[in-house]
TORKOL-4160 file (C-alpha; in steps of 0.2 Angstrom, whole numbers, padded with zeros to 4 digits, m for minus):
69
<pt num="1" X="0000" Y="0000" Z="0000"/>
<pt num="2" X="0006" Y="0017" Z="m0004"/>
<pt num="3" X="0011" Y="0029" Z="0010"/>
<pt num="4" X="0008" Y="0048" Z="0007"/>
<pt num="5" X="0014" Y="0061" Z="0019"/>
<pt num="6" X="0012" Y="0080" Z="0018"/>
<pt num="7" X="0029" Y="0087" Z="0023"/>
<pt num="8" X="0032" Y="0104" Z="0031"/>
<pt num="9" X="0049" Y="0109" Z="0037"/>
<pt num="10" X="0045" Y="0120" Z="0053"/>
<pt num="11" X="0063" Y="0126" Z="0053"/>
<pt num="12" X="0060" Y="0135" Z="0036"/>
<pt num="13" X="0044" Y="0144" Z="0041"/>
<pt num="14" X="0043" Y="0163" Z="0041"/>
<pt num="15" X="0031" Y="0177" Z="0039"/>
<pt num="16" X="0034" Y="0188" Z="0023"/>
<pt num="17" X="0031" Y="0206" Z="0020"/>
<pt num="18" X="0013" Y="0203" Z="0015"/>
<pt num="19" X="0010" Y="0193" Z="0031"/>
<pt num="20" X="0009" Y="0176" Z="0023"/>
<pt num="21" X="0018" Y="0161" Z="0031"/>
<pt num="22" X="0031" Y="0154" Z="0019"/>
<pt num="23" X="0041" Y="0138" Z="0020"/>
<pt num="24" X="0045" Y="0121" Z="0013"/>
<pt num="25" X="0029" Y="0111" Z="0010"/>
<pt num="26" X="0027" Y="0096" Z="m0002"/>
<pt num="27" X="0019" Y="0079" Z="m0003"/>
<pt num="28" X="0030" Y="0063" Z="m0001"/>
<pt num="29" X="0025" Y="0046" Z="m0008"/>
<pt num="30" X="0033" Y="0030" Z="m0002"/>
<pt num="31" X="0049" Y="0040" Z="0003"/>
<pt num="32" X="0055" Y="0044" Z="m0014"/>
<pt num="33" X="0042" Y="0052" Z="m0025"/>
<pt num="34" X="0038" Y="0071" Z="m0022"/>
<pt num="35" X="0025" Y="0084" Z="m0027"/>
<pt num="36" X="0028" Y="0097" Z="m0033"/>
<pt num="37" X="0046" Y="0093" Z="m0029"/>
<pt num="38" X="0056" Y="0089" Z="m0013"/>
<pt num="39" X="0060" Y="0104" Z="m0003"/>
<pt num="40" X="0047" Y="0115" Z="m0012"/>
<pt num="41" X="0044" Y="0132" Z="m0004"/>
<pt num="42" X="0028" Y="0141" Z="m0005"/>
<pt num="43" X="0014" Y="0149" Z="0005"/>
<pt num="44" X="0010" Y="0135" Z="0018"/>
<pt num="45" X="m0007" Y="0140" Z="0024"/>
<pt num="46" X="m0013" Y="0143" Z="0006"/>
<pt num="47" X="m0007" Y="0127" Z="0000"/>
<pt num="48" X="m0013" Y="0117" Z="0014"/>
<pt num="49" X="m0030" Y="0125" Z="0012"/>
<pt num="50" X="m0030" Y="0119" Z="m0007"/>
<pt num="51" X="m0024" Y="0102" Z="m0003"/>
<pt num="52" X="m0037" Y="0099" Z="0011"/>
<pt num="53" X="m0051" Y="0105" Z="0000"/>
<pt num="54" X="m0046" Y="0092" Z="m0013"/>
<pt num="55" X="m0043" Y="0078" Z="m0001"/>
<pt num="56" X="m0060" Y="0080" Z="0006"/>
<pt num="57" X="m0067" Y="0076" Z="m0011"/>
<pt num="58" X="m0059" Y="0059" Z="m0010"/>
<pt num="59" X="m0068" Y="0056" Z="0007"/>
<pt num="60" X="m0085" Y="0057" Z="m0001"/>
<pt num="61" X="m0081" Y="0052" Z="m0019"/>
<pt num="62" X="m0090" Y="0037" Z="m0027"/>
<pt num="63" X="m0081" Y="0027" Z="m0040"/>
<pt num="64" X="m0084" Y="0032" Z="m0058"/>
<pt num="65" X="m0093" Y="0048" Z="m0052"/>
<pt num="66" X="m0085" Y="0065" Z="m0055"/>
<pt num="67" X="m0085" Y="0077" Z="m0040"/>
<pt num="68" X="m0085" Y="0096" Z="m0040"/>
<pt num="69" X="m0077" Y="0107" Z="m0027"/>
């Protein structure tokens, strides 16, 4: 079974000039596949919101049916 983890490096987090939290955030699959890439830096809160919203679709999705968010 595949293991997927959302990785956030707390040591890289900082608040930028526009009050956004920035730092390393990426998805790791099976310890060697990464999305978007390993050590990706982006707006952590924004990205987590997007990913959480999409992951919630899987919770309620039915096989063969297209779900909208």
